[in-house]
N, C-alpha and C positions, 0 to 999 in steps of 0.2 A: 369617155376614154378614146384616144386615137385608135385607129384600126390595128396598128402594130404595138400598142401600149405606150406608156409614157417614156420608157427608155428609148424606144425606136424614134419617137418624136424628138426627143432631146438630141439624139445623135444625127438625125437625118432630115428633119423637117421643121426647123424653127422659123418663125416669122421675123421680118426685119423690125427694128424698133418702131413702134407706133402702129403696126399692123394688127396687133392683138388686143386683148382686153386688159392686160396688166397695166396698172396706173403708173406708167413710167415717169410721167412729168412729176408726179408727187414724190416718187422715189428719188429721182434725180435732185429735186429741190431740197430733199432732206439730207443729202450728202454734203459734208463740209467742203468749202472751197479748197482747191488744191489737190483733192483726191483724184487719182487717175481712174478713169472709167474706160471700159472696153466692152465691145459687143461681139458676140459670135452668133451667126445665124446660118448654119449649114442648111442647104436645101437640095435634096435629091430631085424633087419635082422640077426645080429650075434647071438643074444640071441635065436631067433627062429631056427637057424641052429644048436644049441646045443653047441656053443663054450663056454667052461668053463670060469668063471670069471677070474681065475688066468691066463689062456692063453691070454685072451683079455687084461688084465693088462700088461702082458709081452710085447705084441705087442705095446701097448700104450707107455710103457717105452722105447722101442726100437725107436719108431718114435720120441719121445721127445729128446732122446739122439742124434739122427742124426740131428734134427733141431737145437739143441743147440751146435753143433760142436763136440760132443763126438764120432762121427762116420762119415762115408762117407756121403757126401751130394749128 
């Protein structure tokens, strides 16, 4: 369990798609074509480290592009 519990992790410390252990490729492959997908990955750690929002957004977009097949898996 995360230090602050699962609720803390969900609200403040999610990983970007592809960084964790969840089998996202299999889950995305199971979703019918045309279904809108979204990702939310708040990160207090990255915010505290001073990572600008636009840089974090770019990392998030890169991870989603790889997940959805627009880049190397």
